[in-house]
N, C-alpha and C positions, 0 to 999 in steps of 0.2 A: 730330598734323595729319591730318585726314580726306582721304585722297587722292581720294575720290569726292565731295567737296563740290561742290555745284552752283554753278559760277562762269560758266556759259556761256549765261546767259539772253539773249534778244533784247531790243533797246533800241527802244522807240517804234516797233514794226513793222519794224525793220531786223534781218534775220536774216543773221548772218555765219558762214561755215563753210568747209569743206574738202571735197575729193573723196575719198570713201571713208574707211575707218579702218584698213585693214590695209596696212602699208607698213614693211618691216624697218628702215630707218633711223630711223624715229620711236621705236623701242624704245631708241634711244640719246639722243634729245633731246626726246621728248615724253612717252612713257609712263614711269611709274616703273619702275625697275630690278626685274626679277623678276615683273612683271605678267604673268599668264598671257594667252595670246592670246584666249581666249574672253571675256575681261572687257575687251577694248580698246574695243569699242563703248560699253560702260557708262561707261568713263572718258572717251572722246572726247566723248560727248554731254553730259557735264557741264562741259566746258571750252570748247566752241564752241556756237553756237546752232543750227547746222544742218549736215547733211551731205548732199552730192549723191551718190546711190548710182550708182557707175559699173558695178558688176558686172552690173546688169540690161540693160546694152547688149549684153552677150554672151549673155544668156539669162535669161528671167524665172525668179523663184524660186517655190517652192511657197507657197501662202497661209499655211502654219503658220510658215514662215521669216520672212514679213513680220510675223506676229503676235508672234513672238519678239523681233524687233528692236523693235517697238512697246512691248513690256513691259519691255525693257532700258533704255529711255530715259526721261528725266524729263518731267513735265508741262511743256508749253510748247516742247518741243523739236520741230523740224520737219525732215522728210526731203524732199529733192527726188530725182528718179530719172530716169535716161535709159531711154527705151523701147528694146526689143530691136531691134538693128540689122537683123535679118531683115525687119522691117516696112518701114523706110525704104529698104532696098536691093531691095525687091521689084520685079520688072519689071511687075507689075500693081497699082500703088500704090492705085488707086481701088477695088481688090477686097480690101483688106486688113482690111476690117471685122471679121471673126470673130477675126483675130490681135489687133486692137486691143482688142476686147472681152475677149478671154482675158487679156491683160496687165493691163488696168484692173481687171477683176474680182478678180484675185489681189492686186493691190497695194492694193486698197481696204481690205485687212486692217490697213493702218497707221492706219485711222481718223483721228482728229483730228490725228494726226502726219503725215499725208500732205500735202506741199506741192506744188509745181509738178512737172509731167511734162514732160520735155525730148525733143523729137523732132529728132534730129540727122541732118542730111543732109550727109555728108562731101563735101569738094571732090573733083571728078571724077565725082560722081553726076550723071547726066544727068536733068534733070527737065522734064517736060512741063507746061506751065501748066494745062492743063485737068485733067489727072490730079491735079496737086497740089492744086488747088482742090477736086476731088472727095474727095481724102483729108482735107483740112481739115474738110469737112462730116461726115466719119465720126467725128471725135474727140468723145466724149460730154461733155455738160455737167455730169454728175453720176455718182456711183457710190456705192452703199451709202447713199443718201440724203444725201450730202455734195457740194457743188459741187466741180468739178474746175478746176484752172488748168493751162493748156497754154503750152508755150514752143516757138517755132520756132527752130531753129538751122541755117540754111541757109548752107553754107560755099562756095558757088559765087558769086563776085563778080558774074558776068554775070546771075545770077537775082535778085540783091538790088537791087531798084529801087523806085520809087514804087508800082507795082502790087502788088508783094509786100507792102509795108507796108499798102496799102489792104486787102488781103485779111485780113491779120493783124488789122486794126483791126475789120473787119466781124465777125469772130468773137470779138473780145476776147481774142486770143492775144498774149502777150508775144513779143518777139524778143530774142535774146541780144546784150548789149553786151559785147564783149571788148577789152581793151587789147593783145591780141596782133596784131603785123603780119602774121601768118601767115593770119589770117581776116578777113572782112569786119568792119569796126569802125564802128558807128554807134550813136547813143544816142537815136533817135526812139522816144518812148513810144507804145506801141500797145495797152496794156491797163491794167487797174486795178492792176497791180503791175509791178515792174521786176526784171530778172533780169540780173546781171553776173557775168562770170567773168574773174577778174584772173590773168593768165598771165605775169607778169614778175618773179617772185621771183628773188632773186640769192643764190647759196650764200655769198658773202662777207659778207653782211649778216645778222646774227643774227635779225632780224625780217623778213627777205625783201625788204621794201621799206624805203627811207630814211624817217626819222620824218616829213619834210615831205611826202613822197608819201602816207604813211598819213593824215596830217592833211588833206590835199586830198581823199582818198577819203571820209573821215568827213564832210566838208563836202558832198560830192556826194550821199552816201547821205541826208544829212538833207534836202537840197533835194528829191531825189526823194520822200522819205517825206512831205514837207510839201505835195506837189503840184506842185512847181516842176520846172525842167529846168536841169541844169548848163549854164552858157553856154559852157564851154570844151571840150565834147566834140563830135565830128563828128556831123552829121545828114545824112540824105538829103533830107528834105522839110521844108517849113515849116508843115505842118499842126499846128494847135495841139492839145495834149492837155488834157483837163479838169483844172482846178486844184483837185484833191481829194486828200485824204490817200491814200497807197498803201503797201502792204507792199513792202519792198525785200529782195531776196536777193543777197548778195554772196558769191562763193566764190573762194578761192584754189586754183587748179587747175594741174597740170603744172608746167613750168619747173623751178626748184630745189625740187622737191617736198619734200625734207627740211625746208625752211623754212616750208611752208604753215601748219602749225598755229600756229607762232609769229607769222606774219603775221596770221592770223585773230584771235589773241588780242590782239595789239598794236592792230588796228583796233578791236576791241570796247573796249579801254581808252580809246582816243580818243573813242568814241562815249559812253562812260560819264562 
């Protein structure tokens, strides 16, 4: 049996994945016994359809590193990436243009495998509306001749309102849907793609989520991808989203992290 057989392809524009690829417990329940660490990305990228790079939140990598990751992953695989926190935590948010360009210019080395870029503003971060709007205007529409997709992840409930969503829609930025009660949870569609972070995996369930919950998420992902909106998820506004096909990115993040690869593969099986 080929341990690196490519079973992680996306389905009808739905990309299902995990956060990162280096996590010690996965060496007991996801990676084959004895697999060397330098081949973990190669293996993971052939069993899930996408990976959200979390390490970039703590510091951007050299362009050569992104190129290496690009070359280790199969055609059709997509990375998303969290932007460096030093940008979002800047006291002069409207003046972070050079830092934004530096990050984007480097990660553009991922080429066709570069998916959405996530700009995460943690709870407790004080945001000025005017400065935040100026920051959004700094985010480039393309890099290396390829269009970019941006995702806003604002975790201050007081900031997340109709004005925030209107700003995201004007720029064509997605906002994060999460099922976690610890962060604002809303499913308003603000862009031509959807970005969901599922954060409720449970250690006592081999697939992280029960089978019926995974089936429900498969149904919602299909609705999003077809241009619809799941009717059972909370929304902030009643503004209609265009009924057009969309790419959908679904990641199993945090919670019982040891179960996240199994959850992603189980959801992919439902979609297949």
